[in-house]
C-alpha positions in Angstrom: 0.0 0.0 0.0 2.8 2.4 0.9 4.6 1.7 -2.5 1.3 2.4 -4.3 0.9 5.7 -2.5 4.6 6.7 -3.2 4.2 5.8 -6.8 0.9 7.9 -7.1 2.6 11.0 -5.6 5.6 10.7 -7.8 3.4 10.2 -10.9 1.3 13.3 -10.0 4.5 15.4 -9.5 5.8 14.3 -12.9 2.5 15.1 -14.6 2.4 18.6 -13.0 6.0 19.3 -14.0 5.3 18.2 -17.6 2.3 20.6 -17.8 4.1 23.6 -16.4 5.7 25.9 -19.1 9.4 26.0 -19.0 11.2 29.1 -17.7 14.8 29.6 -18.4 17.3 31.8 -16.5 16.8 35.5 -17.2 13.1 35.0 -17.9 10.7 37.4 -16.1 8.1 36.2 -13.7 5.0 38.4 -13.5 4.2 39.4 -9.9 1.3 41.2 -8.3 3.3 44.4 -8.0 5.8 44.1 -10.8 8.1 41.4 -12.1 11.0 39.2 -10.9 13.9 37.9 -13.0 14.9 34.4 -12.3 18.6 33.8 -11.4 20.7 31.3 -13.3 19.8 27.8 -12.3 16.3 28.8 -11.1 13.1 27.6 -12.6 9.4 27.9 -11.9 6.0 27.1 -13.4 4.6 30.5 -14.5 2.5 31.9 -17.2 3.9 33.3 -20.4 5.8 36.6 -20.1 5.2 39.7 -22.3 8.4 38.8 -24.1 7.2 35.3 -25.1 3.8 36.8 -26.0 5.5 39.2 -28.4 7.3 36.3 -30.2 4.0 34.5 -30.5 1.8 37.5 -31.4 3.3 40.2 -33.7 0.4 42.5 -33.0 1.2 42.5 -29.3 4.8 43.2 -30.2 3.7 46.2 -32.3 1.7 47.5 -29.3 4.9 47.5 -27.2 7.2 49.2 -29.6 8.4 52.8 -29.0 6.2 55.6 -30.3 7.8 57.0 -33.4 7.1 58.9 -36.5 9.3 60.3 -39.3 10.6 63.9 -39.1 9.0 64.6 -35.7 9.4 68.3 -34.9 9.2 70.1 -31.5 5.7 71.3 -30.5 5.0 75.0 -31.4 2.6 75.3 -28.5 3.3 74.3 -24.9 -0.2 74.3 -23.4 -2.9 71.7 -24.3 -6.7 71.7 -23.9 -7.2 75.3 -25.1 -10.5 76.2 -26.9 -10.6 75.4 -30.6 -11.7 78.1 -32.9 -14.5 77.3 -35.4 -16.2 78.9 -38.4 -19.9 78.9 -39.1 -21.4 77.5 -42.4 -25.1 77.6 -42.8 -25.7 77.4 -39.1 -23.2 74.6 -38.5 -20.1 75.1 -36.3 -17.1 73.7 -38.3 -14.0 72.6 -36.5 -10.7 71.3 -38.0 -8.4 68.8 -36.4 -5.1 67.4 -37.7 -3.4 64.4 -36.1 0.3 64.9 -36.0 3.3 63.6 -34.1 5.4 66.2 -32.1 8.0 66.3 -29.5 6.0 67.4 -26.4 7.5 68.8 -23.2 5.9 67.3 -20.1 8.5 68.7 -17.7 11.7 70.8 -17.8 14.3 68.5 -19.4 11.8 65.8 -20.3 10.3 65.7 -23.8 8.2 62.8 -25.2 7.2 61.7 -28.6 3.4 62.3 -28.7 0.6 61.7 -31.2 -1.6 64.8 -31.0 -4.6 66.7 -32.2 -3.3 70.0 -33.6 0.1 69.6 -32.0 -0.8 69.7 -28.3 -1.5 67.2 -25.4 -4.4 67.2 -24.6 -5.7 68.3 -28.0 -7.8 71.4 -28.2 -11.0 71.7 -26.3 -14.2 71.7 -28.4 -16.8 73.7 -26.5 -20.3 74.1 -27.8 -23.9 74.6 -26.6 -26.4 71.7 -26.4 -28.3 71.5 -29.6 -25.5 73.0 -31.8 -25.0 71.3 -35.1 -21.3 70.6 -35.4 -19.0 69.4 -38.2 -15.5 68.2 -37.3 -13.0 67.6 -40.2 -10.2 65.3 -39.2 -7.0 65.1 -41.3 -4.6 62.3 -40.5 -0.9 63.2 -40.8 0.3 60.3 -38.6 2.2 57.3 -40.0 -0.7 55.0 -38.8 -4.5 54.9 -39.4 -6.7 56.5 -36.8 -10.4 57.3 -35.9 -12.0 59.7 -33.4 -14.6 58.5 -30.8 -16.8 61.1 -29.1 -16.7 59.6 -25.6 -20.1 60.0 -23.9 -21.6 62.3 -26.6 -24.8 61.0 -28.2 -24.0 60.8 -31.8 -25.4 58.8 -34.8 -23.9 55.3 -35.1 -22.1 56.2 -38.3 -20.2 59.0 -36.4 -19.1 56.8 -33.4 -15.6 56.3 -34.7 -15.1 52.6 -34.2 -12.9 51.2 -37.0 -14.3 48.1 -38.8 -17.7 48.7 -37.2 -19.0 52.2 -37.9 -16.3 53.4 -40.4 -13.1 52.5 -42.1 -9.9 53.8 -40.4 -8.7 57.2 -41.6 -5.5 56.3 -43.5 -2.4 58.5 -43.4 -2.9 61.5 -45.6 -6.7 61.1 -45.7 -9.5 63.0 -44.0 -12.9 62.1 -42.5 -15.8 64.4 -41.5 -17.9 63.8 -38.4 -21.3 65.5 -38.2 -23.8 65.5 -35.3 -25.9 67.5 -33.0 -24.2 68.3 -29.7 -26.0 66.6 -26.8 -26.4 66.2 -23.9 -24.9 69.0 -21.8 -21.9 67.9 -19.8 -18.2 67.0 -19.6 -17.1 64.7 -22.3 -14.0 64.0 -24.4 -12.8 62.8 -27.7 -10.0 60.3 -28.4 -8.6 57.8 -30.9 -10.4 54.4 -31.2 -7.8 52.8 -33.4 -5.1 50.9 -31.5 -6.3 52.9 -28.5 -3.9 51.0 -26.3 -1.1 53.0 -28.0 -2.7 56.0 -29.6 -4.6 57.3 -26.6 -1.7 56.9 -24.3 0.5 58.6 -26.9 -1.6 61.8 -26.6 -4.7 61.4 -28.9 -7.2 62.7 -26.4 -8.9 66.1 -25.7 -11.9 67.6 -23.8 -15.3 68.1 -25.3 -17.6 70.4 -23.2 -21.3 70.9 -24.0 -22.8 73.8 -22.2 -26.5 73.8 -21.3 -28.9 75.8 -23.4 -30.1 77.7 -20.3 -27.2 79.5 -18.7 -26.4 78.4 -15.1 -28.0 80.4 -12.4 -24.8 80.3 -10.2 -21.9 79.5 -12.5 -18.5 78.9 -10.9 -15.9 81.7 -11.0 -13.2 79.2 -12.0 -14.0 76.2 -14.3 -11.1 74.0 -15.2 -10.8 70.7 -17.1 -8.1 68.3 -15.7 -7.3 65.3 -18.0 -5.3 62.6 -16.2 -3.0 60.2 -18.0 0.4 58.5 -17.8 3.2 57.3 -20.1 6.5 55.5 -20.0 10.0 56.8 -20.9 12.9 54.4 -21.1 16.4 55.2 -22.5 15.0 58.3 -24.2 12.2 56.5 -26.0 8.5 57.0 -25.4 6.2 54.0 -24.8 2.4 53.8 -24.3 1.9 52.9 -20.6 0.0 49.7 -20.0 -1.0 47.7 -17.0 1.4 44.8 -17.7 4.8 43.8 -16.6 7.6 46.0 -18.1 5.2 48.5 -19.6 4.1 50.3 -16.4 4.1 54.1 -16.4 7.0 56.1 -14.9 5.5 59.6 -15.7 2.0 60.8 -14.8 0.4 63.9 -16.3 -2.4 66.4 -15.7 -3.2 68.1 -19.0 -0.1 66.8 -20.5 2.3 68.0 -17.8 4.0 66.5 -14.8 4.5 68.4 -11.5 6.1 70.9 -11.0 5.2 71.8 -14.6 1.5 71.4 -13.9 -0.7 74.5 -13.9 -1.2 76.4 -10.6 -4.8 77.5 -10.4 -5.2 80.8 -8.6 -8.6 81.7 -7.1 -9.9 84.3 -4.7 -11.2 83.4 -1.2 -14.9 82.8 -1.5 -14.8 81.8 -5.1 -16.9 78.9 -6.3 -14.5 76.5 -8.1 -15.4 73.7 -10.5 -12.9 71.1 -11.5 -13.7 68.6 -14.2 -11.7 65.4 -13.8 -11.3 63.2 -16.9 -9.3 60.0 -16.7 -8.0 59.0 -20.1 -5.2 56.6 -19.3 -5.3 53.0 -18.2 -4.9 53.4 -14.4 -7.2 54.5 -11.6 -6.4 57.7 -9.8 -7.9 58.7 -6.4 -7.7 62.5 -6.6 -7.4 64.2 -3.2 -7.8 67.9 -2.4 -6.2 69.5 0.6 -7.8 72.3 2.6 -11.6 72.0 1.9 -14.1 69.3 1.0 -15.9 69.2 -2.3 -19.2 68.1 -3.7 -19.6 65.8 -6.7 -22.0 67.7 -8.9 -21.8 65.5 -12.1 -20.6 62.1 -13.1 -19.8 61.1 -16.7 -21.4 64.3 -17.9 -24.7 63.9 -16.1 -25.8 66.2 -13.2 -26.1 64.7 -9.8 -29.3 65.9 -8.0 -28.4 68.1 -5.1 -29.9 65.7 -2.5 -27.7 62.9 -3.8 -24.4 64.9 -4.0 -21.6 63.4 -1.9 -19.3 65.6 0.1 -15.8 64.2 -0.1 -12.1 65.1 -0.2 -11.0 62.2 -2.4 -12.6 60.7 -5.5 -11.3 57.7 -7.5 -11.4 58.4 -11.2 -11.3 55.2 -13.3 -10.3 55.1 -16.9 -13.0 56.8 -19.1 -14.8 58.3 -16.1 -15.5 62.0 -15.6 -16.3 63.7 -12.3 -17.3 67.4 -11.9 -16.5 68.6 -8.4 -17.2 72.0 -6.8 -16.0 73.7 -3.7 -15.8 77.2 -2.2 -12.3 78.4 -1.6 -12.7 79.3 2.1 -9.1 79.2 3.3 -6.2 81.1 1.8 -2.9 79.4 1.1 -1.3 77.0 -1.4 -3.3 73.8 -1.3 -2.2 70.6 -3.0 -4.4 68.5 -5.3 -2.9 65.1 -6.0 -3.4 61.5 -6.7 -3.3 59.4 -3.5 -1.6 56.5 -5.1 1.6 58.1 -4.0 3.8 56.5 -6.6 1.8 58.5 -9.1 3.3 61.6 -7.6 6.7 60.8 -8.8 8.7 61.5 -12.0 10.7 58.4 -13.0 10.4 57.2 -9.4 11.6 60.5 -7.9 9.2 62.7 -5.8 7.6 65.2 -5.9 6.2 64.9 -9.4 3.5 63.4 -11.5 -0.1 64.0 -10.6 0.2 67.0 -8.3 -0.9 70.6 -8.7 -1.4 73.6 -6.5 -4.7 75.5 -5.8 -3.5 78.9 -4.8 -6.2 80.7 -2.7 -5.6 84.4 -2.3 -7.5 87.3 -0.6 
């Protein structure tokens, strides 16, 4: 009986060993919080690493390549998310966007290769009124195809920007025209939907604000959009940040900048302030405000009834989400606004940096 038991245990061990994928010295083992490289002579039964996935899947390898484009020039503008001018044609507001690769400064001494709308990160803000008829002409000057998705905006299906489903991709050198009626009122965005894993992280995102037809009775004195993202820089090359081993971000940005290059928002004591958080990257960011609490007045572009508004000092903004928060600046001083995943307040692992900015309250 004992021999039979020993034989069964040995047989089971051999079967398990045969089923486990081989790992050679130097291979990377994915861990919960990163990766571990096996020492010579070590082995373990682990799942396939990103490197082996790349060898088996050329498309995955393409996603993990550096972001490049021929003849990339330095950006001529340094501030993203600024209002985009338009012209009117027969009652239609016509906007023009050009996708182009530029060298974009996120920090003094740190410049990344970015895919952009009109040469900035974020791209220009499209701001219209609910019910406006809009036409947006998109010209693609990237080396890759692209499309534009109007995230949260209620558009006709043919205007939704999903390649292979609602439209053919816009090829390099070609243009596509999107037309729709702007609705509903709220905080939205637009971004690439072609190879979004790369193109969105590379900078193809921007705010889209639709104001209500009836002006607000008590509008905020300060109204700011804050687009939150992240990227990876290694050996001078730019990569799209992804939640996978070896591709994690080491720079984090608000409106295309890392602290201390992020904007300082100056307000007067007693001002009503609205901040519109938009998470466009692939990581969650719990945004924390020092000094005063705030109310969440809208989520994903939709107003929250006053009786249901939460009073908080930290709100977790997941990829694709939008939160409009409001507060009255009651205390003077320089108050920090930052992500409370504290690694996200570093620049290439050095703090302070990343997702931090100052709310400067003055008399």
